[in-house]
C-alpha positions in Angstrom: 0.0 0.0 0.0 2.8 2.4 0.9 4.6 1.7 -2.3 1.5 2.2 -4.4 0.8 5.6 -2.7 4.5 6.7 -3.2 4.4 5.8 -6.9 1.1 7.7 -7.4 2.5 10.7 -5.5 5.7 10.8 -7.5 3.9 10.5 -10.8 1.4 13.3 -9.9 4.3 15.5 -8.8 6.1 15.2 -12.1 3.0 15.6 -14.2 3.8 19.2 -15.0 7.6 19.2 -15.1 8.0 18.8 -11.3 6.1 21.9 -10.5 7.4 23.2 -7.2 5.1 23.7 -4.2 5.6 27.5 -4.5 4.4 27.5 -8.1 0.8 28.2 -9.0 -0.4 26.9 -12.3 -1.7 29.6 -14.6 -2.3 27.7 -17.8 -1.3 24.4 -19.4 -2.3 22.1 -22.2 -1.1 18.9 -24.0 -0.2 19.0 -27.6 -1.2 16.5 -30.4 2.3 15.0 -30.1 2.0 14.3 -26.4 4.1 17.2 -25.1 3.0 19.6 -22.4 3.1 23.4 -22.3 2.7 25.1 -19.0 2.8 28.6 -17.5 3.3 28.8 -13.8 3.8 31.6 -11.3 6.5 31.2 -8.6 4.6 33.0 -5.8 7.7 33.3 -3.5 10.1 34.8 -6.0 7.5 36.5 -8.3 8.7 34.7 -11.4 6.5 33.5 -14.3 7.8 30.3 -15.9 7.1 28.8 -19.3 7.9 25.1 -19.7 7.6 22.9 -22.7 8.4 19.2 -23.2 7.5 15.7 -22.2 6.9 14.4 -18.7 10.2 14.3 -16.9 12.1 16.1 -19.8 11.8 19.8 -20.2 12.9 20.9 -23.6 12.5 24.7 -23.0 12.2 26.7 -19.9 11.9 30.5 -19.9 11.6 32.6 -16.8 10.5 36.2 -16.3 11.0 38.0 -13.0 7.9 40.1 -12.6 7.7 43.8 -11.8 11.2 44.6 -13.0 12.3 46.5 -16.1 13.5 43.4 -18.1 10.2 42.1 -19.5 10.3 38.7 -21.1 6.6 37.9 -21.5 3.8 40.0 -22.8 0.0 39.4 -22.8 -2.6 40.6 -25.3 -6.3 39.9 -25.6 -9.4 40.8 -27.4 -12.8 40.2 -25.8 -16.1 40.8 -27.5 -19.5 39.9 -26.1 -22.0 38.1 -28.3 -25.0 40.4 -28.3 -25.7 40.9 -32.0 -22.3 39.6 -33.2 -20.2 36.6 -32.6 -18.6 36.6 -29.2 -14.8 36.2 -29.1 -12.3 35.7 -26.4 -8.8 35.7 -27.8 -5.8 35.4 -25.4 -2.0 35.5 -26.3 1.2 35.3 -24.4 4.3 36.2 -26.4 8.1 36.0 -25.8 11.4 35.5 -27.7 14.0 32.8 -27.3 17.1 32.9 -29.5 16.0 33.1 -33.1 12.4 32.3 -32.5 9.3 34.3 -31.4 6.6 32.3 -29.5 2.9 33.1 -29.3 0.9 31.0 -27.0 -2.7 31.2 -28.0 -6.2 30.4 -26.6 -8.9 31.4 -29.0 -12.7 31.0 -28.4 -15.5 31.8 -30.8 -19.1 31.7 -29.7 -20.3 31.5 -33.4 -19.5 27.8 -33.6 -18.6 27.3 -29.9 -15.0 26.4 -30.9 -11.8 26.7 -29.0 -8.3 26.4 -30.4 -5.1 26.4 -28.3 -1.4 26.0 -29.2 1.8 27.8 -29.9 2.8 29.8 -33.0 6.5 30.0 -33.6 8.3 32.2 -36.1 12.0 32.0 -37.0 12.9 35.7 -36.8 15.9 35.2 -39.2 14.1 33.3 -42.0 10.4 34.3 -41.3 9.4 30.6 -41.5 6.3 29.9 -39.4 5.4 26.8 -37.4 2.4 25.8 -35.3 2.3 23.5 -32.4 -1.4 22.4 -32.0 -2.8 21.9 -28.5 -5.7 19.8 -27.4 -8.5 22.1 -26.1 -9.9 19.4 -23.8 -6.6 19.1 -22.0 -6.4 22.8 -20.9 -6.0 23.5 -17.2 -6.1 27.0 -15.9 -7.0 30.2 -17.8 -4.8 32.8 -19.6 -7.3 35.5 -18.7 -6.0 35.3 -15.1 -3.1 37.3 -16.5 -5.5 40.0 -17.7 -7.1 40.3 -14.3 -3.9 40.1 -12.2 -1.6 42.1 -14.6 1.4 39.9 -13.9 3.1 41.0 -17.1 2.6 43.9 -19.6 -1.0 43.6 -20.9 -2.5 45.1 -24.0 -6.1 45.1 -25.1 -6.7 44.9 -28.8 -9.4 47.0 -30.4 -11.8 46.4 -33.4 -9.6 48.6 -35.5 -6.5 46.3 -35.2 
């Protein structure tokens, strides 16, 4: 019994890249290829952390110390209610790493009640674009928490954009 509990505890602890006890999950999803993307907040050190990879093997980790001048992440969104037009809730977190720009997206449309999640990548040298498609049903958390809490620079898009 003790062995079973220990195995269960260890496997749960490593489910999201060994998320530390002082980290609060902001948002995560699984990709079609079985990898995991997560955004967490280190509540002790005020650091937002992006992680991507498979269970037990982080391929990329990017950190941003909040409330300082060296901003790594930025957040943008567009929210439109559905009275008379199609409701939209579009949320994006962007950052750069080496020669790539990353755009984590979570897009909801009330017209067809659809949601898409994933990561757009652009090679900043060649302009070549890639997409890592996420599984909407695997989403945990909510990017709009960033909008409400203003952890990182936030910009609201307008109809004119």
